[in-house]
C-alpha positions in Angstrom: 13.9 -2.9 64.0 16.3 -2.4 61.5 15.8 -3.7 57.8 18.9 -5.5 56.3 19.1 -5.5 52.5 20.4 -8.4 50.6 21.3 -6.4 47.3 25.6 -6.4 47.8 25.3 -10.3 48.6 23.2 -10.6 45.5 25.5 -9.3 43.2 27.7 -12.2 43.8 25.4 -15.0 43.5 26.4 -18.2 41.8 24.0 -18.0 39.0 24.3 -21.4 37.4 25.9 -25.0 38.3 28.6 -24.6 35.8 32.5 -24.7 36.5 32.6 -21.6 38.4 30.1 -23.0 40.8 31.9 -26.5 41.2 35.3 -24.5 41.7 33.6 -22.2 44.3 32.0 -25.3 46.3 35.4 -27.1 46.3 37.7 -24.6 47.6 35.0 -23.6 50.5 34.9 -27.4 51.4 38.7 -27.7 51.3 38.8 -25.4 54.0 35.8 -26.4 56.1 37.2 -30.3 55.8 39.8 -29.3 58.0 37.5 -29.2 61.3 35.8 -32.8 61.0 39.4 -33.9 59.8 40.9 -32.7 63.2 38.3 -33.8 65.2 38.9 -37.5 64.1 42.2 -37.8 63.0 44.0 -37.6 66.4 41.9 -40.5 67.7 44.5 -43.0 66.4 47.5 -41.1 67.7 46.2 -41.1 71.3 48.3 -44.4 72.4 51.6 -42.8 71.0 51.0 -39.6 72.4 50.1 -41.2 75.5 53.5 -43.3 75.5 55.6 -40.3 74.7 54.4 -38.1 77.5 53.6 -41.1 79.9 50.5 -40.3 81.2 47.0 -42.1 81.9 43.9 -42.5 79.9 42.3 -39.3 81.6 44.6 -37.0 80.5 44.2 -38.2 77.0 40.3 -37.5 76.9 41.4 -34.1 77.5 42.8 -33.7 74.2 39.2 -34.7 72.6 37.3 -33.0 75.0 39.1 -29.5 75.0 38.8 -29.4 71.0 35.0 -30.5 71.4 34.4 -27.6 73.9 36.3 -25.0 72.0 34.8 -25.8 68.5 30.9 -25.7 70.0 31.6 -22.5 72.0 33.2 -20.6 69.2 30.6 -21.3 66.6 28.5 -18.3 67.2 31.6 -16.1 67.9 32.8 -17.2 64.5 29.6 -16.6 62.6 29.5 -12.9 64.4 33.1 -12.2 63.4 32.1 -13.5 59.6 29.0 -10.9 59.4 31.2 -8.0 60.9 34.7 -8.5 58.7 33.5 -10.9 55.9 33.0 -14.7 55.9 35.8 -15.6 53.4 38.3 -13.1 55.4 37.6 -14.9 58.7 38.2 -18.2 57.0 41.5 -17.4 56.1 42.4 -15.9 59.4 41.2 -19.2 61.2 43.8 -21.1 58.7 46.4 -18.6 59.4 46.0 -19.3 63.1 45.8 -23.2 62.4 48.9 -23.1 60.9 50.8 -21.4 63.7 49.1 -23.2 66.1 49.6 -26.6 64.7 53.4 -25.8 64.2 53.6 -25.0 67.9 51.6 -28.1 68.7 54.2 -30.3 66.9 56.9 -28.6 69.2 55.2 -29.4 72.4 57.3 -30.5 75.3 54.8 -31.4 77.8 51.2 -32.8 77.7 49.8 -29.3 79.3 51.1 -27.4 76.4 49.8 -29.8 73.9 46.1 -29.6 75.6 46.1 -25.8 75.4 47.3 -26.1 72.1 44.6 -28.4 71.0 42.0 -26.1 72.5 43.3 -23.3 70.4 43.3 -25.6 67.5 39.5 -25.9 67.9 39.1 -22.3 68.4 40.7 -21.9 64.9 39.0 -24.4 63.1 35.8 -23.2 64.4 36.6 -19.8 62.3 36.5 -21.9 59.2 33.3 -24.1 59.4 30.4 -21.8 59.8 31.9 -19.2 57.8 32.2 -21.6 55.0 28.6 -22.4 55.1 27.6 -18.8 55.5 29.6 -17.7 52.2 27.6 -20.7 50.6 24.5 -19.2 51.6 25.5 -15.6 50.6 26.8 -17.0 47.0 24.2 -19.3 46.1 20.5 -18.7 44.7 17.7 -20.4 46.9 16.9 -22.5 44.0 20.3 -24.4 44.4 21.0 -24.1 48.2 19.9 -27.6 48.8 22.2 -29.3 46.0 25.2 -26.9 47.3 24.7 -27.9 50.9 24.4 -31.5 50.2 27.7 -31.6 48.5 29.3 -29.6 51.3 28.0 -31.9 53.9 29.3 -34.9 51.9 32.8 -33.3 51.8 32.4 -32.8 55.7 31.4 -36.6 56.1 34.2 -37.8 53.9 36.7 -35.7 56.1 35.3 -37.1 59.1 35.2 -40.9 58.2 38.8 -40.6 56.6 40.3 -38.8 59.6 41.4 -42.1 61.4 42.5 -43.5 58.1 44.8 -40.5 57.3 46.3 -40.5 61.0 47.2 -44.0 60.7 49.1 -43.4 57.3 50.9 -40.4 59.0 51.5 -42.5 62.2 53.3 -45.0 60.0 55.4 -42.5 58.0 56.5 -40.7 61.3 55.1 -40.0 64.6 52.1 -38.1 66.3 53.6 -34.9 65.5 52.8 -35.4 62.0 49.0 -35.3 63.1 49.4 -31.6 63.6 52.0 -30.8 61.0 50.0 -32.1 58.3 47.5 -29.0 58.8 50.2 -26.7 57.5 50.5 -27.6 54.2 46.7 -28.5 53.8 45.8 -24.7 55.3 48.3 -23.4 53.0 46.6 -24.9 49.8 43.1 -23.8 51.1 44.4 -20.3 51.8 45.7 -20.3 48.2 42.3 -21.3 46.8 40.6 -18.9 48.8 42.5 -15.7 47.8 41.2 -16.7 44.2 37.6 -15.9 45.5 36.2 -12.2 45.5 35.6 -11.2 49.3 32.5 -10.7 50.9 32.4 -7.4 52.6 31.3 -7.5 56.2 29.2 -5.0 58.1 32.0 -3.3 60.0 33.6 -3.5 63.5 30.7 -1.4 65.0 28.1 -4.3 64.4 30.2 -6.7 66.3 29.1 -7.4 70.0 30.8 -10.4 71.7 29.9 -10.8 75.4 32.9 -12.4 77.0 31.2 -13.3 80.6 28.6 -14.7 78.3 31.0 -16.5 76.3 33.0 -17.9 79.4 29.6 -19.4 80.5 28.9 -21.1 77.7 32.2 -22.5 77.5 31.3 -23.6 81.3 28.2 -25.3 80.2 29.7 -27.4 77.4 33.0 -28.3 79.8 30.6 -29.7 82.3 28.5 -31.9 80.0 31.9 -33.2 78.2 33.0 -34.1 81.8 30.0 -36.1 82.2 30.5 -37.9 78.8 33.9 -38.8 80.0 33.0 -41.0 82.5 32.4 -43.8 80.3 35.6 -43.7 78.9 37.5 -43.4 82.1 35.1 -45.5 84.3 35.1 -43.0 86.9 31.8 -42.4 88.4 33.2 -39.3 90.2 33.3 -37.6 86.7 29.7 -38.2 86.3 28.9 -36.8 89.9 30.9 -33.5 89.5 29.7 -33.0 85.8 26.3 -33.5 87.0 26.4 -31.0 89.6 28.4 -28.6 87.7 25.9 -28.5 84.4 22.9 -27.1 85.9 24.9 -24.5 87.7 26.9 -23.5 84.6 23.5 -23.3 82.9 21.9 -21.2 85.5 24.9 -18.9 85.4 24.7 -18.6 81.3 20.6 -17.7 81.8 21.2 -14.9 84.3 24.3 -13.7 82.4 21.8 -13.6 79.0 19.0 -12.2 81.0 20.8 -9.3 82.9 23.8 -8.7 80.6 24.6 -10.2 77.3 24.3 -13.6 75.1 26.9 -14.9 73.1 23.9 -17.2 71.4 21.6 -14.9 69.4 18.7 -16.4 71.0 16.0 -14.3 68.7 17.0 -16.5 65.8 14.9 -18.9 67.3 11.8 -17.0 67.2 11.6 -17.7 63.4 9.6 -21.0 63.1 11.9 -22.6 60.2 15.0 -21.9 62.0 13.8 -23.1 65.6 12.5 -26.2 64.0 15.6 -26.9 61.8 18.2 -26.0 64.7 16.5 -28.4 67.2 16.4 -30.9 64.5 20.2 -30.6 63.8 20.5 -31.1 67.7 18.6 -34.0 67.9 19.9 -35.8 64.9 23.5 -35.2 65.6 22.8 -36.5 69.3 21.7 -39.8 67.5 24.3 -40.1 65.3 27.1 -39.2 67.6 25.7 -41.8 70.3 25.9 -44.6 68.0 29.4 -43.6 67.0 30.4 -43.6 70.4 28.2 -46.6 72.2 28.5 -49.0 69.5 32.3 -49.9 70.0 31.8 -50.1 73.6 28.9 -52.6 72.8 31.0 -54.7 70.0 34.2 -54.5 71.9 33.3 -55.2 75.3 30.5 -57.4 75.2 30.9 -59.1 71.7 34.7 -59.4 71.4 34.7 -57.7 68.1 38.2 -56.7 67.0 38.5 -53.0 66.4 39.2 -53.3 62.5 35.5 -55.1 62.2 34.0 -52.1 64.6 35.7 -49.5 62.2 33.8 -51.2 59.1 30.5 -51.5 61.1 30.6 -47.9 61.7 31.7 -46.8 58.4 28.6 -48.4 57.0 26.7 -45.4 58.6 29.0 -42.8 57.2 29.2 -44.4 54.0 25.5 -44.3 53.5 25.3 -40.6 54.6 28.2 -39.7 52.2 26.3 -41.2 49.4 23.0 -40.0 49.9 23.7 -36.4 51.0 24.1 -35.0 47.4 21.1 -37.0 46.6 19.3 -35.3 49.4 20.4 -31.8 48.5 19.5 -32.1 45.0 15.9 -33.5 45.6 15.5 -30.7 48.2 15.8 -28.1 45.0 13.3 -30.1 43.1 10.7 -31.4 45.7 11.1 -29.1 48.5 12.3 -29.7 51.8 9.3 -31.4 53.9 9.4 -34.6 51.8 13.0 -35.0 52.2 12.9 -34.0 56.1 9.8 -36.2 56.8 11.3 -39.2 54.7 14.5 -38.7 56.3 13.2 -38.7 59.9 11.1 -41.7 59.2 13.9 -43.7 57.9 15.8 -42.9 61.3 13.0 -43.6 63.5 12.5 -47.0 61.8 16.2 -47.7 62.0 16.5 -46.8 65.6 13.4 -48.8 66.5 14.9 -52.0 64.9 17.9 -51.6 66.7 16.2 -51.7 70.1 15.2 -55.5 69.2 18.7 -56.4 68.2 20.6 -56.8 71.5 21.1 -60.3 73.2 23.9 -61.4 70.8 22.5 -60.4 67.3 24.7 -61.0 64.3 26.7 -58.2 62.8 24.9 -58.1 59.7 21.6 -57.5 61.7 23.3 -54.3 63.4 24.7 -53.0 59.9 21.5 -53.0 58.1 19.7 -50.5 60.7 23.0 -48.5 60.8 22.8 -48.0 57.2 19.2 -46.7 57.6 20.1 -44.1 60.0 22.9 -43.2 57.7 20.2 -42.8 54.7 18.1 -40.8 56.9 20.5 -38.4 57.8 22.0 -38.1 54.2 18.8 -37.2 52.6 17.6 -34.8 55.1 20.7 -32.9 56.1 20.6 -30.2 53.2 16.9 -29.7 53.7 17.3 -29.2 57.2 20.4 -26.7 56.7 18.9 -25.0 53.9 15.5 -24.2 56.1 17.7 -22.8 58.5 19.9 -20.5 56.6 17.4 -19.1 54.4 14.9 -18.1 57.4 17.0 -15.1 57.9 18.5 -12.6 55.3 22.2 -13.4 53.4 23.6 -10.6 55.5 23.6 -12.2 58.8 24.3 -15.7 57.4 27.3 -16.1 59.5 25.6 -15.3 62.8 22.7 -17.6 61.4 25.2 -20.4 60.2 27.2 -20.0 63.7 24.5 -20.7 65.9 23.1 -23.4 63.7 26.5 -25.3 63.9 26.5 -24.7 67.7 23.4 -27.1 68.0 25.3 -29.7 65.9 28.0 -30.0 68.6 25.4 -29.4 71.3 23.9 -32.6 70.3 27.1 -34.5 70.2 28.0 -33.1 73.7 24.7 -34.0 75.0 24.9 -37.4 73.7 27.9 -38.2 75.1 26.9 -37.2 78.4 23.4 -39.6 78.1 26.0 -42.4 77.1 27.8 -41.8 80.3 24.7 -41.6 82.5 23.1 -44.6 81.1 25.9 -47.0 80.3 28.1 -46.3 83.6 31.6 -47.8 84.1 30.5 -51.5 83.3 27.3 -51.4 81.2 25.5 -54.8 80.2 23.0 -55.7 77.5 20.2 -54.3 79.5 21.9 -50.8 79.7 22.5 -50.7 75.9 19.0 -51.7 75.3 18.1 -48.8 77.2 20.3 -46.2 75.5 18.9 -47.5 72.1 15.3 -46.9 73.2 16.4 -43.4 74.4 17.8 -42.7 70.9 14.7 -44.3 69.1 12.6 -41.7 71.3 15.0 -38.8 70.3 14.1 -40.0 66.6 10.7 -39.6 66.8 11.1 -36.2 68.4 13.3 -35.2 65.5 10.2 -36.4 63.4 7.9 -34.4 65.3 10.0 -31.5 65.2 10.7 -31.6 61.4 6.8 -31.5 60.9 7.4 -27.8 61.8 9.5 -26.8 58.9 7.7 -25.0 56.0 8.6 -25.3 52.3 9.3 -22.2 50.7 7.4 -21.5 47.5 8.8 -23.1 44.7 8.2 -19.9 42.3 9.7 -17.4 44.7 12.9 -15.8 43.8 15.7 -14.9 46.1 14.5 -11.2 46.0 10.8 -12.2 47.3 12.4 -14.4 49.8 14.5 -12.2 51.3 11.8 -9.5 51.4 9.7 -11.8 53.7 12.6 -12.9 55.7 12.6 -11.3 59.4 14.7 -8.3 60.0 17.8 -8.6 62.3 17.0 -6.9 65.7 20.3 -4.7 66.3 21.1 -3.6 70.1 
């Protein structure tokens, strides 16, 4: 056991909430927003891409799936790179790669090339998001961490919510290639602002350990789960069967590699109670949110005959509530502590999901929007408390690795949610299948509330230094 000291990080803390703090947060958010933006922006361009390359729906789903798998698997890698070479430096590396990859994507002459570039694009944006959160942890005192994370969470939600709108505007201005080329000026602006920040020094190349077989096994695990999730979109039971067979095999392969070789995921972080509970809660809550975002359009369009425009407004009610409440939840986290926000937010999600289990059999749209707003409120007020509990469970100098592992749980929840949807709904779902899905999601909401009870509040009188002193030391191989 080797003790990691926080003195170097402490010297660059943001000490107040003035203009310097706002400028810093805005700079980090600007760069981090490119990850969710690229995740949702391409959705509106899929028909145009499909028409251009004259391919089927199955090939189109790969553009979404490969990005999601790459982002999920690269989160722990990104965090380790940030700890070794500096989080701000790795954010800029990711943005430079995004510029090059996006430019090549716009020049793609065939779909396999575009799918490959889409996966590399996911890997590049994965270098940005966890390191952005890590540098917020490094530069922000614990007394203001909730506020800062709440604002950052709102920014990421805004990017995800506005992605389809921006994508639609770009398609009106040109063709699908603009969906990739837009990353070039956005990344250049983000890099220009990041260059204004003082860099954070990493621990050096000697501390970096990335086990490639373990990374390959992790990619296979996520890919197998995504294959199951694709079964619903493609209405092809074969995907469900193949994915269901591969998932336990790839999980076994990863377990064997981690036991007798190395692990890309630093499982020892989960020994700390707050991190374990917060990371588990992150996965479960994202499972609930993502499942609603994917399944409700299927229900409303296929069974209710609702237009795409109305579906977008229904789903935006969830995102709008989350965006509005995230900064408030962050500020309250710093004032009243984590547990009230976690338990209050968890209770709101339970109440909302339980209400939705009663609303099928042709309910009015207004009755669906109300519980969705409740889910958004619960996610908004609890998000910053959850993130701060996980990040503060370990010292600042491993903030990248902690953030990467924690962020991976977010994407793991989304991938598992898609797999559950495929397994429960199948190719031709009816009212009964959707009711069962909402019951499962209500159970997941209850599980989140139970897990949240495990998270302890930090002492309100403790300073950053005393908190760091009590944080567990990082085990070095």
